[in-house]
RODOSE-380946 format. One record per residue (C-alpha): residue in three letters; y, z, x. Coordinates in steps of 0.5 Angstrom, whole numbers, plus 500, padded with zeros to 3 digits. Layout:
N
ALAYZX ...
***
This chain:
645
MET483425823 VAL481419818 ASN480421811 LYS474417809 LYS475418802 VAL482415803 PHE481410808 GLY473409808 ARG468409813 GLY466405819 VAL470402824 ASN474398819 ALA477404816 TYR481405822 ALA486398820 LEU489401814 ALA489408817 SER493406823 ALA497402819 PHE499408815 GLY500412821 ILE505407824 ALA509407817 ILE509415817 GLN511415824 LEU517410822 VAL519414817 ALA519420821 ASP523417826 GLN528415821 TRP529423820 LEU529425827 GLY533419829 SER539420824 LEU539428825 GLY539426833 LEU533430835 LEU529424838 GLY533424845 LEU533432845 LEU530436851 GLY530430855 GLY525426851 LEU520431850 ILE521431843 ALA520424843 VAL513424847 GLY511430843 ILE510427836 LEU506422839 ILE500426841 PRO497426835 GLY496419835 TRP494419842 ILE488424840 PHE487419834 ALA486413840 LEU482417844 ARG477419838 PHE476412837 ILE475410844 PHE470415845 GLY467413838 ALA466406840 ARG462408846 GLU457411842 LEU456404838 GLN449400840 PRO450393843 GLN448390836 GLU454394833 ILE459392839 ALA457385838 ASN458385830 ASN465389832 PHE467383836 TRP467378830 TRP475377831 TRP473373837 PRO476366835 ALA483369834 LEU483371842 PRO487365844 ALA493367839 VAL492375841 ALA493373848 ALA499369847 LEU502374843 LEU501380848 ILE503375854 SER509373851 ALA511380849 SER511382856 VAL516377858 SER523381859 PRO528380853 GLY532374854 ILE527368855 MET523367849 TRP523363845 SER527356844 THR528357837 GLU531364837 PHE535362843 GLY532367848 GLY531372843 TYR539373841 ASP538377835 ALA534382839 LEU539382845 GLU545383840 TYR542387835 HIS534389835 LEU534392842 GLN542393843 ALA543398837 PRO537403839 LYS541403846 GLU547404843 TRP544410838 LEU541413845 ALA548413848 VAL551416841 GLY546421840 ALA543419833 ILE542413829 ARG548411825 PRO553405823 LEU557403829 GLU564400828 PHE562394833 LEU555392830 ALA555391823 TYR547391823 SER547398825 GLY548400818 MET541396816 PRO535401814 ASN533399821 PHE526402821 VAL523398826 GLU529399831 GLY528407830 GLY521406833 PHE525402839 LEU529408839 HIS523413840 LEU521409846 MET527408849 SER528416848 ALA522417852 SER525413858 SER530415863 ASP534408862 ALA534405855 ARG533398859 ASP526401862 GLY524401855 VAL525394852 VAL518391854 ALA515397851 CYS519395844 GLN516388844 LEU509391845 LEU510396840 HIS512390835 ALA506386837 SER501391836 MET504392829 LEU503385828 LEU496386830 VAL494392826 ALA497388820 ALA492382822 PHE486387822 VAL489390815 LEU489383812 ALA482381814 ASP480388811 THR483386805 ALA480379805 VAL473383805 LEU475388799 LEU477382795 ALA471377797 ARG466383796 ARG469384789 LEU469376788 LYS462376791 ILE463371796 ASN462371804 GLU465377806 HIS465375814 VAL468368813 ALA474371808 ARG475376814 VAL475372820 GLY479366816 ALA484371814 LEU485374821 CYS485367824 ALA490364819 MET495369820 LEU495369828 ALA494362829 THR501361826 PRO506360831 TRP511363827 THR507369827 ILE507370834 VAL514368836 VAL517373831 GLY511378833 SER512378841 LEU520379840 ALA523386839 TYR524383832 SER523387825 GLU518382822 SER512386824 GLY514392820 ILE514387814 LEU508384815 LEU504391816 ALA507394810 PHE506388806 ALA498387808 ALA497395807 ILE500395800 LEU495389798 ASN489393802 VAL491399798 VAL491396791 ALA485392793 ARG481399794 GLU477402788 SER476409791 VAL484411792 SER486417788 ARG492417784 LEU496422789 TRP494418795 GLY495411792 GLY502413790 LEU504416796 MET501411801 LEU504405796 GLY511409796 VAL511410804 LEU509403805 VAL514400800 ALA520404804 VAL517401810 VAL518394807 VAL525395805 GLY527399811 SER524393816 LYS528388813 ALA533389807 SER532382805 SER525384803 ILE528388797 ILE529381794 LEU523377798 VAL517382798 VAL518388793 PRO518383787 ALA512380790 VAL509387791 LEU510389784 ALA507383781 TRP501384786 TRP500391784 ALA501389776 LEU496384776 GLY491388781 ASN484390778 ASP485397779 ARG489399773 ASP488407776 LEU495406780 MET499403774 ASN499410771 TRP505415771 LYS503420776 SER502414781 ILE508411780 ALA512418780 TRP508420787 SER511413790 ALA518414787 LEU518421791 ALA515418798 LEU520412797 THR526416796 ILE524420802 GLY523414806 LEU530411805 ALA534417804 PRO536417811 TRP539410811 LEU543411805 ALA545418807 ARG548416814 ASN551410811 TRP555414806 TYR557419811 TYR560415816 THR562409812 GLY563411805 ALA558406802 PRO551407802 PHE548400803 PHE553398808 PRO554392810 LEU550390804 ALA553387798 SER560390801 ASN564387796 LEU560390790 LEU558397793 GLY563399798 LEU567396804 GLY566401809 TRP571400814 TRP571393813 SER576389810 ALA575384804 GLU576378809 GLN570381813 SER566382807 MET567375805 ARG565372811 TRP559376812 ASN557374805 GLN558367805 ALA554367812 HIS548370809 ALA548366803 SER548358801 ASP552354797 ALA547349796 SER545346790 VAL538347786 MET536340789 GLN538341796 ARG535348796 ALA528345794 HIS529340800 ALA531346804 LEU524349802 TRP520342804 THR524342811 GLN523349813 LEU516350811 PHE512344810 ILE515339815 PHE518344819 GLY518341826 ALA516335824 GLY520329826 GLU527329827 ASN531335826 PRO535335819 THR540340822 ARG542339829 GLY543345833 GLU538349829 PRO531351830 TRP526346829 LYS519347832 TRP512346829 PHE512353828 TRP508353821 GLY503349824 PRO498347818 LEU498354814 PRO502351808 TRP498345807 ILE491349808 ALA494354803 ALA496349798 CYS489346798 SER486353798 VAL490355792 VAL486349789 VAL479351791 LEU480358788 THR483355782 PHE477351780 ARG472357780 ARG473362774 ALA471368778 THR477367783 ARG482364778 SER485370777 MET486372784 SER489365785 LEU494366780 ALA496373783 LEU497370790 THR500364787 LEU505368783 SER507372790 VAL508366793 ALA513363788 ILE517370788 ILE518370795 VAL520362795 LEU525363789 GLY528369793 TRP528365799 MET531359795 PHE537363791 ALA538369796 THR538367803 HIS541362808 LEU535358807 GLN532359814 SER525358816 ARG524365819 PHE526368813 LEU519365810 ILE515369814 PRO512374809 LEU509368806 VAL504369812 ILE500374808 PRO499371801 PHE498364805 ALA492367810 LEU489371804 MET488364800 CYS485361807 GLY480366808 LEU478367801 ALA478359800 SER474359806 ALA469364804 LEU468360797 VAL467354801 PHE461357805 GLU459361799 GLY452359800 ALA449365804 ALA452369798 ALA445368794 GLU441372800 PRO440379800 LYS447383802 ASN444386808 SER441379811 ALA444376817 THR446370813 HIS450373808 GLN454376814 ALA455371819 ALA460365819 PRO458358821 LEU459356828 PRO463350827 LEU468354822 LEU469359828 LEU470354833 ILE475350828 LEU479357827 ALA478358835 ALA482351836 TRP487353831 ALA488359834 CYS490355841 LEU496353837 PRO501359839 ALA498359846 TRP500351847 ASN507353844 PHE508359849 VAL506354855 THR510348852 ASP516352849 THR519356855 PRO515353861 GLY515358867 SER516364862 VAL510368865 TYR514369872 PHE519374868 ILE514378865 GLY517385867 GLN523382870 ASN528387868 PRO532387874 PHE533380874 PHE537380868 GLN540386870 GLY543383876 ASP539387881 ASP536381884 ASP543377885 TRP546384888 ARG541384893 ASP542377895 LEU549378895 ARG548383901 SER543379904 SER544377912 ASP542370909 ALA548366908 SER544361903 LEU542367899 ARG549369899 GLN552363897 ASP547361891 ALA548368888 SER556367889 LYS555361885 ASN550364879 LEU555370877 THR553373871 ALA557379867 GLU551384868 LEU552383876 VAL560384875 ILE559390871 ASN553393873 HIS554392881 LEU561388883 HIS566392879 PRO562398875 GLU569402875 TRP573396871 ARG574397864 VAL572390861 LEU573387854 SER568382852 VAL570377846 GLY565372844 TRP559375848 SER556380844 THR549381848 PRO550386853 LEU543389853 TRP542389860 ILE549393862 LYS548400864 SER549405859 GLY556409860 ALA559402863 SER566401860 LEU565395856 ALA568394849 TRP565388845 SER563387838 SER559382834 VAL562376830 TRP562380824 ASP566386826 THR573388829 ASN574386836 PRO580389840 ILE583382841 GLU585382834 ALA590387835 CYS594382839 HIS594377833 GLY601374832 MET603376839 THR606372845 VAL602371851 ASN606376855 GLU606381849 THR598380849 ILE597381856 ALA602388856 LEU598391851 LEU591389853 SER593391860 LYS594398858 ASN586399856 TYR582394860 ASP582391867 ALA578385866 ILE576380860 ILE570376859 LEU571370854 ASP565367852 VAL568360850 PRO562356848 MET560362843 LEU567363840 GLU567355839 ARG560356835 TRP563361831 ARG569357829 TYR565351827 SER560356823 GLY566359819 TRP564366822 LEU570367827 SER575372825 PRO582369823 LYS585374827 ILE582371833 ASN586365835 MET582360840 ASP589357842 GLN592364844 LEU586365848 MET586359852 GLN594360853 LEU592367856 SER587364860 LYS592360864 SER597366864 VAL592371868 PRO588371874 HIS582367873 LEU577371877 ALA570367876 SER566362872 LEU560366869 ASN553363867 GLY553360860 GLY560358860 LYS563365860 ILE570366864 LEU572372867 LEU580374867 GLY583379871 LEU588383867 ARG591387873 ALA597385876 ASN596379881 ASP596383887 GLY591378891 THR585382890 SER579377892 PHE573376887 PRO567378888 PHE570382894 SER569381901 LEU562384902 PRO560388908 LEU554384911 PRO548388915 
***
């Protein structure tokens, strides 16, 4: 199952093999999902193509049973990272909508990363959607989420599995990076075990890594492919054919996981590739195989965008490469929101605040994320560069890593909107710096015979320090969102099922509490599933059941309410009443969009406020939302009189 000539031998070979297998599966999901095949036969295709992976896992498990006690102990070298691993897996088991404060309860996952696959499952294929701009992105990881949802009877039942998939990808990335540290340490003749455990812990002990890894985001795809690329380049025995194919697939996954990686990560990868000692991969045959694999990987994204919107890169660079179904005004709003007009000095200051002192002291931008989620990693990495530079044998390695960091930083400063989370790819070179510098500091054992226990062991004080560092994500998990463990696997709570049960309870206090805690999910899923509802401002309908008559849009897309622009209140009511029974206004979110400059000029807040005063106010919903009735005022009560048991 594992090609030993490509991936090596022993347990460590499974890290890169697993990473490449995940990459191949993500590419396959793009093709199958774009062709509408994943959901066919009641999900049998989605389940069937996982069988080879299950066989691989069973072979690994049965192989592990044959290990001797000493081999088992040696394979548990990663124990200092256990606190971080536990924090990752526990937080990934919490139903979406709670974790983390800097992510506003995983807003991006609720609106995009999980909602897009849910919508694709409903329409039958991966494709751009007129009401969700992000559905036009490459969406490699989201294609994996669609794969899991396709195997469920209800897309919502697969959302926690999607989070666990993303978390598992992060763990594989960490072990691939640790194996990369071993390969580089072996080349530099420094302590391999210290390099391995140091790199692993540096990556997993960084809270930002655990935060994004535990949510159904796409960063784990970047980290997985980035680490695997460095691993392939660090190997000396990979053939030109295999090396080229693997690098092409992995670069496709980097780009496909997050489009900003074209600017942030791909140039850094090319720099590492060019500076790598294995020049055998820098020949035309390897490059040709890489180009072929890259083309195969990205073809579904470009083809479906071109087919549905007429612009292959939509919504990226829409002002240059095609507007798709957008107007010029929408394109301008998108581009302005995803870039920065700051000066060079302001960008440099943003790097300082968003990386080195992020979460320390007073938040310079009120309302934006501000937690010590980078921890000490940037500072330790900076010191590590100094340590690596002092020694002649490691100076070129220090240069390659520093150049990769510089390229990512420059891309972030001049091509993004300067958010800390977009610096996450730095975790890979930072963690390698930490691991190699630690190995250099503790290289005293390197003079011993290579098969000696001393050479392979890491000092216990260092391991304890790393274990203490790995407790930082666990501490953040406990303090950031207290009580979140109570929502592990609690999908029914977010779907409104619990409140629906309480509303029908014979206990008057339960009914009263539920009636004061009305949510959009309770209204649409249970109270009035027959209603046709228009949402304005509320764009996180993940927990609404599939098939519900709900019209909504992201902030960048055209909302049906925009058709009423310039109309009187009576004209607005008359037009909306033709298609909808009720309207949900998320006033706080609309105000936030307006403050940020994201709100469409065709959505007039004054007009909406006048509308709210002219139609029945049915209920105030959680989060500041209001529910308005568009039917004639026939005295319909809300929620309605419930038959009690």
